[in-house]
N, C-alpha and C positions, 0 to 999 in steps of 0.2 A: 634757185640759181646758185651756182657754185663759183667761188672766187679764189684766186691764188693769194698767197701770202704777200703783203706789201714789200716792195723793194727797199733797199737802203735809201732812205729819203735824201740824205745829203749828196750822195754820189749821183743819184739819178737826176736831181735838180740841176747840179753843176753841169752834167753832161748835156742835158737838154738845152740849157741856156746858151751853150756854145753854138748850137745849130740854128736857133731862132726860127724854126719852122712853125708856121701858123696852121693849126688844125681847127676845123669848124665842128662844133658840137651844137646840134640843134635839138631843142627840147620842145615837144608838142605842148602848145598852150590852148588847144581847142577846148571846148566846154567840158567834155568827159575827162580829159587829162587834167584840166584845171581842178576839177572836183576831186580827182584822185591824188592831188598833191604836186602838180608840176612846178608851182611857185616855190614850194619848200625844197623840192629836188634841185631846182636851179640855184637857189640860195646856198644849199649845202655844197654843191659842186663849185660854185664861185668861192666859197670860203675855203674849200680844200685847195683850189688853185692858188689862192692867196697864201695859205699856210706853206705850200710847197714852192712858193715864189715862181709860179708858172703862168701868171696872168697874161704875159706877153706871148705865150706859146699856143693859146687857145682863144678862139673867137666863140663866145657863148651866145647863141641866138635863140629866139623863140620862133615857132612856126605854127600856123593854124593847122587844123586837123591833118594828121598824117595817114588817115584811113586805116588804122590798125586797132582802134580802141574798142570796137565791138566784140573782139575776141578775147580781150584781156581785162584785168582789173587794175593794172598799174599804168605808168606813164610810158610813152614811146620816146626814145632818144636815138638820134642818128649821130654817129661819130664818123666823120668823113663820109664814106659811102656805105657804111655798115649800120644796119638798123637793129636796135635792141628794143624789145617790148616788155611790158609788165614790170617796169622798174618802180620800186617803191621808194619814197623819200627816206625811209628808215634804212634802206640799203645803199644810200649814196656813197658812203665811205668804201664799202666793199666793191661797188661798181667802179668807183674812181681808181682804186688801186689794182683791181683785177682786170679791168677792161680799158679804161681811159688812159691811165699812166703808161701801160705798155705801148699803146697806140701813139702817144705823144713821143715816146722814146724812139719808136720805129720811124716816125716822120722826121725826127731830128737827125737820125742816122743817114737817111736818104737825101737830106738837103745839103 
């Protein structure tokens, strides 16, 4: 999986807080994803949200099986209506800055 370079954190956090749009991020906590590190991934994303002062912009929730685990070795994550598969807890920061933060910014711009 390839990720883009992180945005300027201070500018992006300030811009996002103005909009206060809430984005739902769902992490699979089914048996297979749990074994593959869904708890660690959720904790890492939660910590990144706190670091960037974006806890109020994202609702982080767990969901039982998303029916994608048999084809992959990582965790399934749904950001809004977009599904990401095969995410490893060790890739949390890259996933956050490459996929999640840009989506949070888009949501804030449209609200």
